[in-house]
N, C-alpha and C positions, 0 to 999 in steps of 0.2 A: 151780204149780196147785193150788188148794184140794183138801181131801181128797176131795170128791166135786163132779163137774162135770156139770150136766144142760144140755143144749142141746136147745131145741125148734127142729126141722128144719121149715123151710118145707114146708107141706103133706104133712108126713111124721112119723115117730116122734119120741119124745123120747130122745136119745143120752143115756146115762150112761157116766161114764169115772172111773175112781177106781183108787187104790193097791189092790192085793189084799188082800183081808181087811177092807176098811173099808166094804164094801156087805154088807148082809143083806138078803134078800127072801124074804117069806113069803107064802103063799096065804091064803084066807079062813079056813081051818082051822088056820092056824099052821104048816103044814109049809113046812120052809124048801125053795127052790129051789136046786139044785145050780149054782152059778156058777163052778165050778172050770174048764169048759170054755171060759168066756168071758174067761180071762185069754190076753192075747196081748200080746207085747213088752213084758213087765214090768208091765202094767196090765189092770185089769178094765175091759171095754168091751163093752157091748150096747146095743140099742135096743129099747124098749118101744113097743107098739102104741098108736095113737092114733085109728086110724079104725075099730076095732071089727071088721076084715075079717080079721084074721090068724087061720090056723088053728093057729097056734102060740102064742096067747096064753099069757102077757102079752108075748110077744115079737114083733116086728115080722118080717113075713116077705115085706115088699115089696107087699103086696097094696094099699095104699094108692095107688101108682101105677097100678095097673090099674083102679081102681073110679073114679078121678078124685076122691079126697079132697081137700076144700079146707078149710084152719082159718082162722080169723080171729084167733088169739091172737098177740099181739105184746107185747114188753116195754112199758110206757109210763113214761116218764121222770116223777120225783116232781114236776117244776114243770107237768106236763101231766095232774096228777091221780091219777097212780099212787103207790104208797106207797115205790116205790125198793127195798124188800125183800121177800124171801119166807123165811118161818120154815119150816125143815124140820127135824126132831128126828131125830137120828141116835144109834144106840145107843152105848152107852159101855162100855167094857171095864172089868171091875172085878170 
């Protein structure tokens, strides 16, 4: 598995999975979120709200299924007009 895996769930959240310590997440003020409680079975795993309805933002609380959230996003192959890549900048330790 790559250091960080982000899966777009159908009509649901972004699922983030990573080795512990490889993901840092900050709010708009630069305050870090405590992700230590998100470590289970040797990996960091959590879901980020995409529907806007979660009362626990930025984390998903399952509201998407109650409000009928429907997303249109899907990966597009390069030969179908997509870029085939997504650039995500991760912090480097040093």
